[in-house]
C-alpha positions as CSV (number, residue, x, y, z in Angstrom):
1,M,0.0,0.0,0.2
2,L,3.0,2.3,0.7
3,L,4.4,1.4,-2.5
4,L,1.3,2.3,-4.3
5,V,1.1,5.9,-2.5
6,R,4.8,6.5,-3.2
7,I,3.8,5.6,-7.0
8,V,1.1,7.9,-7.1
9,V,2.6,11.1,-6.2
10,N,5.9,10.6,-7.8
11,W,3.6,10.2,-10.7
12,L,1.5,14.0,-9.7
13,A,4.7,15.5,-8.8
14,D,6.1,14.5,-12.4
15,R,2.8,15.8,-14.0
16,L,3.1,18.9,-12.0
17,A,6.9,19.9,-13.0
18,N,5.5,19.2,-16.3
19,I,3.0,21.8,-16.2
20,C,4.9,24.0,-14.4
21,A,7.5,23.7,-17.3
22,F,5.2,24.8,-20.1
23,I,3.4,27.7,-18.1
24,C,7.1,29.2,-18.1
25,A,7.6,28.5,-21.9
26,F,4.0,29.7,-22.5
27,T,5.0,33.1,-20.6
28,V,8.5,33.4,-22.2
29,C,6.8,33.2,-25.9
30,L,4.5,35.7,-24.6
31,L,7.3,38.1,-23.7
32,V,9.0,37.4,-27.0
33,V,5.7,38.2,-29.5
34,G,5.1,41.1,-27.4
35,L,8.4,42.8,-27.6
36,F,8.5,41.5,-31.3
37,S,5.2,43.8,-31.7
38,L,6.8,46.5,-30.1
39,S,10.0,46.5,-32.4
40,C,7.6,46.3,-35.5
41,A,5.5,49.1,-34.2
42,G,8.6,51.1,-33.7
43,Y,10.4,50.4,-37.5
44,S,6.9,51.4,-38.6
45,A,6.9,54.9,-36.6
46,L,10.3,55.4,-38.2
47,A,9.6,54.3,-41.8
48,D,6.4,56.9,-41.5
49,T,8.8,59.7,-41.2
50,S,11.7,58.5,-43.4
51,I,12.1,59.8,-46.7
52,P,11.5,57.8,-49.9
53,S,15.2,57.6,-52.0
54,S,12.8,58.2,-55.3
55,N,11.2,61.1,-56.4
56,Q,7.4,59.2,-56.8
57,P,4.8,61.0,-54.4
58,S,4.1,59.2,-51.4
59,S,0.5,58.4,-50.1
60,N,1.1,60.7,-47.0
61,Q,-1.4,63.0,-46.0
62,P,-0.9,66.5,-45.4
63,S,1.4,67.3,-42.0
64,S,1.1,70.6,-40.0
65,N,4.6,71.1,-39.1
66,Q,5.7,74.4,-38.6
67,P,8.8,76.3,-39.4
68,S,10.1,76.2,-35.6
69,S,9.5,73.5,-32.9
70,D,6.3,75.1,-31.8
71,I,4.1,72.8,-33.4
72,P,0.1,73.5,-33.5
73,P,-2.3,70.3,-32.5
74,A,-2.3,68.1,-35.3
75,N,-6.3,67.9,-36.0
76,I,-6.5,71.8,-36.2
77,H,-6.3,72.3,-40.0
78,W,-5.3,76.0,-40.8
79,S,-4.4,77.0,-44.3
80,Y,-3.9,80.3,-46.5
81,Q,-7.7,80.8,-48.2
82,N,-11.2,80.9,-47.0
83,E,-12.8,80.0,-43.6
84,T,-9.2,78.5,-42.5
85,G,-7.1,81.2,-44.1
86,P,-4.9,84.1,-42.2
87,A,-8.0,85.9,-41.1
88,H,-9.5,83.3,-39.2
89,W,-6.2,81.6,-37.8
90,A,-6.9,82.9,-34.4
91,S,-10.7,81.4,-34.0
92,L,-9.6,78.0,-35.1
93,D,-8.0,76.8,-31.7
94,T,-7.3,79.1,-28.1
95,A,-3.2,77.8,-29.3
96,F,-3.7,79.9,-32.2
97,E,-5.1,83.1,-30.1
98,S,-1.7,85.3,-30.7
99,C,-2.4,85.2,-34.6
100,G,-5.3,87.7,-33.6
101,S,-4.0,89.5,-30.5
102,G,-0.4,89.3,-30.2
103,Q,1.4,92.7,-30.8
104,S,4.8,91.8,-32.2
105,Q,3.6,90.0,-35.3
106,S,5.3,88.9,-38.5
107,P,5.6,89.6,-41.6
108,I,6.1,93.4,-41.7
109,N,6.3,96.3,-43.9
110,V,10.0,97.0,-43.6
111,T,10.2,101.0,-43.4
112,A,11.4,104.0,-41.5
113,T,14.1,102.1,-40.2
114,T,17.0,103.3,-37.8
115,S,20.5,102.9,-39.4
116,T,22.9,101.2,-37.2
117,D,26.4,99.4,-37.3
118,L,25.3,96.0,-36.3
119,V,27.6,93.0,-36.1
120,N,26.9,91.0,-39.2
121,P,25.8,87.2,-38.5
122,D,28.2,84.5,-39.0
123,F,27.3,81.9,-40.7
124,H,28.8,78.4,-40.2
125,Y,26.9,76.3,-43.0
126,Q,27.9,72.5,-43.9
127,A,27.1,70.7,-46.9
128,V,24.2,68.0,-46.1
129,P,22.2,66.2,-48.3
130,L,19.1,67.6,-49.9
131,N,15.8,66.0,-48.4
132,L,12.5,67.7,-48.8
133,L,9.0,67.6,-47.9
134,N,5.3,69.1,-48.5
135,N,4.1,69.8,-45.6
136,G,0.6,71.2,-47.3
137,H,1.8,74.7,-46.4
138,T,5.4,75.1,-47.7
139,V,8.2,73.2,-49.1
140,K,10.8,72.5,-46.3
141,V,14.2,71.0,-45.8
142,P,15.2,69.7,-42.6
143,Y,18.8,70.1,-41.9
144,A,21.5,68.1,-40.4
145,P,22.9,68.9,-37.2
146,G,26.0,70.8,-37.1
147,S,25.4,74.1,-39.1
148,Y,24.6,77.4,-37.2
149,M,25.2,80.8,-37.1
150,T,26.1,83.2,-34.0
151,L,24.3,86.0,-33.5
152,D,25.5,88.9,-30.7
153,G,28.0,86.0,-29.8
154,I,25.2,83.2,-29.2
155,R,24.8,80.2,-31.4
156,Y,21.8,79.4,-33.2
157,N,21.6,75.7,-34.9
158,L,20.0,76.0,-38.5
159,L,16.8,73.6,-38.1
160,Q,15.6,73.7,-41.3
161,F,14.5,76.2,-44.5
162,H,11.6,76.3,-46.3
163,F,9.6,78.9,-48.8
164,H,6.7,81.7,-49.7
165,S,5.9,82.9,-52.7
166,P,5.1,85.8,-53.0
167,S,7.5,86.8,-50.2
168,E,6.0,87.5,-46.9
169,H,7.9,90.6,-45.7
170,A,8.1,93.9,-47.9
171,V,10.3,96.7,-48.1
172,E,9.0,100.2,-48.4
173,G,5.8,98.4,-49.7
174,Q,7.1,96.5,-52.4
175,L,6.7,92.2,-52.3
176,W,9.4,90.3,-54.3
177,D,8.9,87.0,-56.0
178,A,9.3,84.8,-53.2
179,E,11.3,84.6,-49.9
180,L,13.4,81.7,-48.4
181,H,13.2,81.3,-44.5
182,L,16.2,79.8,-42.7
183,V,14.9,78.6,-39.4
184,H,17.8,78.4,-36.6
185,Q,17.1,77.5,-32.6
186,N,19.5,78.7,-29.5
187,D,20.1,76.1,-26.9
188,V,17.3,77.9,-24.4
189,G,14.6,77.6,-27.0
190,A,14.7,81.2,-28.6
191,L,14.3,81.2,-32.3
192,A,16.2,83.5,-34.8
193,V,14.8,83.4,-38.7
194,V,17.0,84.7,-41.4
195,A,14.8,86.1,-44.3
196,V,15.9,86.2,-48.0
197,L,14.2,88.1,-51.0
198,L,14.2,86.9,-53.9
199,K,13.4,88.5,-57.4
200,E,13.8,88.0,-61.2
201,S,16.8,88.6,-62.6
202,K,16.9,90.5,-65.5
203,H,21.0,89.0,-66.3
204,P,20.0,85.9,-68.8
205,E,22.9,84.3,-66.9
206,G,21.3,84.9,-63.3
207,I,23.9,85.1,-60.6
208,Q,25.9,82.7,-58.0
209,P,23.1,81.4,-56.2
210,E,21.0,80.0,-59.1
211,D,22.5,76.5,-59.0
212,A,21.7,76.2,-55.5
213,Y,18.0,77.4,-55.8
214,N,17.6,75.5,-59.2
215,N,18.9,72.2,-57.7
216,I,16.3,72.7,-55.3
217,G,13.5,73.6,-57.7
218,Q,14.1,70.9,-60.0
219,N,13.0,68.3,-56.9
220,L,10.3,69.9,-55.5
221,P,7.6,67.9,-54.0
222,N,4.4,68.3,-56.0
223,K,1.6,67.4,-53.6
224,A,1.1,67.4,-49.8
225,G,2.7,64.9,-47.9
226,D,5.0,64.1,-50.5
227,K,8.7,63.5,-49.5
228,I,11.9,63.1,-51.9
229,R,15.1,61.9,-50.9
230,T,17.7,63.2,-53.8
231,Q,21.1,62.3,-54.5
232,T,22.6,65.7,-53.9
233,T,23.7,67.8,-51.2
234,I,22.9,71.2,-50.3
235,N,25.1,73.9,-48.7
236,A,22.8,76.9,-46.8
237,H,25.3,79.2,-47.5
238,N,25.1,79.0,-51.4
239,L,21.5,80.3,-50.9
240,L,22.6,84.0,-49.3
241,P,23.1,87.1,-51.1
242,S,26.9,88.2,-50.9
243,Q,26.0,91.0,-48.6
244,A,25.6,89.9,-45.1
245,T,23.7,93.3,-43.8
246,T,20.6,92.9,-42.5
247,Y,17.1,94.7,-41.4
248,R,16.5,93.1,-37.8
249,Y,13.5,93.4,-35.7
250,T,11.2,91.1,-33.2
251,G,8.2,89.4,-34.3
252,S,6.7,86.0,-34.5
253,L,5.7,83.2,-36.4
254,T,4.0,83.7,-39.4
255,T,2.2,80.7,-39.6
256,P,0.1,79.5,-36.8
257,P,0.6,79.2,-33.7
258,C,2.0,82.8,-34.6
259,S,4.4,82.9,-31.4
260,E,6.3,85.7,-30.9
261,S,9.6,87.0,-29.4
262,V,11.2,85.2,-32.7
263,T,14.4,87.6,-33.8
264,W,14.0,88.6,-37.5
265,L,16.7,89.1,-39.9
266,V,15.9,89.9,-43.3
267,M,18.7,90.1,-45.9
268,T,18.8,94.0,-47.3
269,D,19.8,92.3,-50.5
270,P,17.7,90.2,-52.7
271,V,19.0,87.2,-54.4
272,E,18.3,87.3,-58.1
273,L,17.0,84.1,-59.9
274,P,16.1,83.5,-63.7
275,S,12.5,83.6,-64.3
276,A,12.8,79.8,-65.0
277,V,13.9,79.1,-61.3
278,L,11.8,81.6,-59.9
279,K,8.5,79.8,-62.1
280,R,8.7,76.7,-60.3
281,Y,8.3,77.9,-56.8
282,R,5.5,80.3,-57.9
283,Q,3.5,77.4,-59.5
284,L,4.2,75.4,-56.6
285,L,3.6,77.6,-53.5
286,N,0.7,79.1,-54.8
287,N,0.1,82.4,-52.4
288,N,1.3,80.9,-49.3
289,N,2.4,84.2,-47.6
290,R,0.4,85.7,-44.5
291,P,-0.5,89.3,-44.9
292,L,1.6,92.1,-43.6
293,Q,0.7,92.9,-40.0
294,R,1.3,95.9,-38.0
295,L,4.3,97.3,-36.7
296,N,2.5,98.8,-33.9
297,N,5.6,100.4,-31.1
298,R,8.3,98.3,-32.5
299,T,11.7,99.5,-33.9
300,V,13.5,98.4,-37.3
301,Q,17.3,98.2,-37.1
302,M,19.3,98.7,-40.8
303,D,22.3,97.2,-40.7
304,I,25.2,99.6,-42.4
305,S,28.0,97.6,-41.9
306,L,29.7,95.8,-44.7
């Protein structure tokens, strides 16, 4: 009888051990599957933000990316026309209130400037791969880390540049064919934007920056959501005029949420481009310029140094 009990107990112990081993193996399998799923999700997220290696349009929807680190809620649609245009930005969301109530808004008509001998910004731009994104509001070129400018002894890293047509800023009431914005940010988050005014060249061969602008113009993504990775590089220094003097004032982002305390440097000399190059920008950008804003009590300084 005792022998029989021992046999039963041993049999139960073996079965229990097998059950425990099965439970442990099953738990490990669940953990492996869970980790694999997370890895796939992470890869998918990265793949969704990457830029295709060809010039073929992607199927992504228009983005709400802005020309700075200030990004409005993704579900708030704004545009440059009709009920979601600039006149209505402030009412679209409470995050956009500055678009209507701000007292230091951009862009402005540059006039009645105060001439001052200012230290020119010092540009330290490097060549980076030329990747482009049409976010539904503009064509943006993200800039790889390492390029920057120094302004009054402070380093501002170049984040990206993008385009507007016609220009957003005016000089003595004159708008230009297009405008380039190079967006910078310092270590404490303050923004500085360098604006380059673009106009049609009266010279048949254009001038030095023609090749850089033409390189971008030939690769402009046509539809909102399109991302393009080219096989070429771009150096933002080649987009600047030879003269480094600027108009300077304190303003805001020119797109929602219209955040203020942005340092603006509008280059005094425009860059001239052949009409064929400018035509590509004008056709694609299609009046993505915010109307001029009141100067109020601000002062615009004009650099007269060489």
